[in-house]
C-alpha positions in Angstrom: 17.0 21.8 -12.4 13.4 21.0 -11.3 12.7 17.7 -9.5 11.1 15.2 -12.0 7.5 14.3 -11.2 6.9 10.7 -10.2 5.2 8.6 -12.9 1.4 8.5 -12.8 0.0 5.5 -10.9 -0.8 2.5 -13.0 -4.5 2.0 -13.4 -4.2 -1.6 -14.6 -2.2 -2.6 -11.5 -4.7 -0.8 -9.2 -7.5 -2.7 -10.9 -5.6 -6.0 -10.4 -5.1 -5.2 -6.7 -8.9 -4.5 -6.4 -9.5 -8.0 -7.7 -6.9 -9.5 -5.2 -8.5 -7.7 -2.3 -12.1 -8.4 -3.4 -12.7 -11.2 -0.9 -12.8 -8.5 1.8 -15.9 -7.0 0.2 -16.4 -4.1 -2.2 -13.0 -2.4 -2.7 -12.8 1.2 -3.9 -9.5 2.5 -5.2 -8.6 6.2 -5.2 -5.4 8.1 -6.1 -3.5 9.4 -3.2 0.1 10.6 -2.5 1.3 9.6 -6.0 -0.1 6.1 -5.6 -3.4 4.5 -4.7 -5.4 3.9 -1.6 -7.9 1.0 -1.2 -10.9 1.1 1.0 -13.4 -1.5 2.0 -16.6 -0.2 3.8 -14.8 3.1 4.3 -11.7 1.6 6.0 -8.3 1.9 4.4 -7.0 -1.7 3.9 -4.1 -1.3 1.5 -2.1 1.1 -0.7 0.2 1.1 -3.7 3.4 3.1 -3.4 6.1 3.0 -6.1 4.4 0.1 -7.8 4.2 -2.1 -4.7 1.1 -3.3 -2.9 1.2 -2.7 0.9 -1.4 -4.2 3.2 -2.7 -2.5 6.4 -1.4 -4.3 9.5 -2.2 -4.6 13.1 -0.3 -6.3 16.0 -1.7 -9.7 14.9 -1.1 -9.5 11.2 2.3 -7.6 11.3 4.5 -10.6 12.5 2.7 -13.0 10.1 3.2 -10.8 7.0 6.8 -10.1 8.0 7.5 -13.8 8.5 6.0 -14.5 5.1 8.6 -12.1 3.5 6.8 -8.8 3.6 8.6 -5.5 4.2 7.3 -2.7 6.3 6.5 0.6 4.6 9.1 3.2 5.9 8.4 6.9 5.6 11.7 8.7 5.4 12.0 12.4 6.1 15.2 14.4 6.5 14.8 14.2 10.3 13.8 10.6 10.8 12.5 7.3 9.4 9.1 6.2 10.6 7.6 2.7 10.2 4.0 3.0 8.9 1.3 0.4 9.5 1.6 -1.2 6.1 3.6 -4.3 4.9 4.2 -5.4 1.4 2.1 -8.3 0.2 4.0 -11.6 0.3 4.6 -13.3 -3.0 
């Protein structure tokens, strides 16, 4: 039996996230990896994966977002799990 394809990314949610991120500057959304990537001035600042918004982190923002209830994006392969530099947006 073939593996079912993931649902298409939701355009309305991507548009809403562009509005949320708009204070950073002009945000451009593009489909990628079955979700969405968000860039500001050519730099990736966020992504949507499985209907969740993840914000790009650095050593300063990571502990703050985790303390606010965010969860780190984990990429799971058959060999290992890798923490990616993105954390879910807190409520």
